[in-house]
N, C-alpha and C positions, 0 to 999 in steps of 0.2 A: 267681029257677036251678034247676027243675029243669031246665032243657033242658043243661045241660053235666055233670048226676044216669047219663049213659051214658057217659062221655069217656073211656078207655084211658090214663091217666095213668101204669100200671104202670113203663113206663121210664121213667119224667120223676126228674131229677136236680137239677134248679136249678125253684124255686115264685118266687125272689125278684119280690118284688115285681108278681107276678100279678093283683092285683083290689087294686094302692095304687092306691088318691085312685079311686076308684067310690064315693063318696060319697053316693048312693040304695042299694047297698048294704047291705042287710035282713035273707034271709031266704041260709045258707050250708045248707039240711036237705038239694039238688040234689047239697054234695058228702057224705053222710052216707055214699057206700061206695066210693068214691075208693081208690082200693090205692094210700098214698106210701111204704112201701115201705124204698123206693130212694131216693127224697129225701133229699137230704145243706142244700141251700141254703130256709130259708124266711123269711128277714132279706123285712120288709117286706110276708110277703106278703098280709096285712091292712089296712096303714097308712089312718090316716086316711079311713076304714071311719065313717064315726062312727055307723049306725044300726045296728049288729048287735049285738041282742042280746046273747046267749048265740052261746056257741061248744060246745056237749054233741053240736055235728050230727058232732062231730071226734071225737068221743071215741073212736071203735073205728078213729082215725089210727096205725100204726103208725111210729114216725117214732124211731125209735131205731137208723137209720142217719145221722136228722140231728146238722150241725153247724155251725147254726150260726139259729140263731133270735133274733135281735136287730130290736128292733118290730118281732114280724111285730105285732102288734094295736097300735102309735100310735097311740095319737088314739082309737079306742074311744071311746069316750065311754058309751054308752047299755049297756056291758056292768058301765061301775060303780052306773051308775044298774038295773039289772037282780040288782043279783047274779048275770052268770055267770060268773065267778067261781066 
């Protein structure tokens, strides 16, 4: 995921289904510095990414403009196993 570390997503508003169904995705640390403050839609962004163990790397995200988060972490079963919440 480190290859995504330098992506400039600062003007992005729609992150809907961006990584949906990336079943092998487990490390989202490359997203920790993303500027998503203009983001509105985060629906199903990580849905079906069952190997993600923690979303701590997203703790600095400013999602105050977000309007839709439906199923953002749907079926991320490893989050439950690791106390990622």
